[in-house]
C-alpha positions in Angstrom: 115.8 174.3 155.4 117.0 175.2 158.8 116.5 178.7 160.2 120.1 179.8 159.5 119.8 178.4 156.0 116.7 180.5 155.4 118.9 183.6 155.9 121.4 182.6 153.2 121.8 184.8 150.1 119.9 183.6 147.0 123.0 182.2 145.3 123.8 180.2 148.5 120.3 178.8 148.6 120.6 177.7 145.0 124.0 176.0 145.7 122.5 174.3 148.7 119.8 173.0 146.4 122.4 171.6 144.0 124.3 169.9 146.8 121.0 168.4 148.1 120.1 167.1 144.6 123.5 165.6 144.0 123.6 163.8 147.4 120.0 162.4 147.2 119.8 161.7 143.4 123.3 160.6 142.5 122.1 157.3 141.1 120.3 159.2 138.4 123.4 161.2 137.5 125.4 158.0 137.2 122.6 156.4 135.1 122.6 159.4 132.7 126.3 158.8 132.1 125.6 155.2 131.1 122.9 156.2 128.8 125.3 158.7 127.1 127.8 155.9 126.5 125.4 153.7 124.6 127.5 152.9 121.5 124.7 151.6 119.3 121.2 150.4 119.2 121.8 146.7 118.6 120.5 144.1 121.0 124.1 143.6 122.3 124.6 147.3 123.0 121.2 147.7 124.7 121.8 144.5 126.8 125.2 145.8 128.0 123.8 149.2 128.9 120.9 147.4 130.8 123.5 145.4 132.8 125.3 148.6 133.7 122.1 150.3 134.8 121.1 147.3 136.9 124.5 147.4 138.6 123.5 150.8 140.0 119.7 150.5 140.6 119.4 146.7 141.1 117.5 144.1 139.2 113.9 145.2 138.3 110.9 143.0 138.7 109.2 144.3 135.6 110.5 146.1 132.5 108.2 148.2 130.3 110.1 148.3 127.0 109.0 150.6 124.2 108.4 147.7 121.7 111.7 148.4 120.0 113.2 145.3 118.3 116.1 145.3 120.7 113.9 144.4 123.6 112.0 141.6 121.8 115.2 140.0 120.4 116.3 136.6 121.6 119.5 138.0 123.2 117.7 140.4 125.5 114.9 137.9 126.2 117.4 135.2 127.2 119.3 137.6 129.4 116.4 139.4 131.1 113.7 136.7 131.2 115.6 133.5 131.5 118.6 134.4 133.5 117.2 137.1 135.8 113.5 136.2 135.8 112.5 139.8 134.9 109.0 140.1 133.6 108.6 142.2 130.4 105.3 143.9 129.7 104.8 145.1 126.2 103.5 148.6 125.7 100.2 149.0 124.0 100.2 150.9 120.8 97.4 153.3 120.5 95.9 154.0 117.1 94.5 157.5 116.8 
C-alpha cells in the first residue's frame, strides 16, 4: 500500500483489498462460474467443463484427476490425451 492508502479508513482498505483481488485473480472468479454451471457428472459434461476451463487458463501439461470414472473414460481420454497431448497422472489411493 502506498502512504496515502495507509491513511484510509478501515472500510476503504477492505474495499481496496477486494478491488486488488478482483483485478489480480479474475481468472479464478470466472473459473468458479464454470464449475457452478456443471450440469452433470457424466464424461460428456466433465469434458465440456474442462474445455471451458482450458479456454480461460490454457492447456495444462499434466492433469491430476481424482480417480473418478469420468476422467478414466474413453471420451475424456481421447480428448485430453490423444487430441491435446495432456498427461494424466492417477492419484494414489492411501489405505489407512
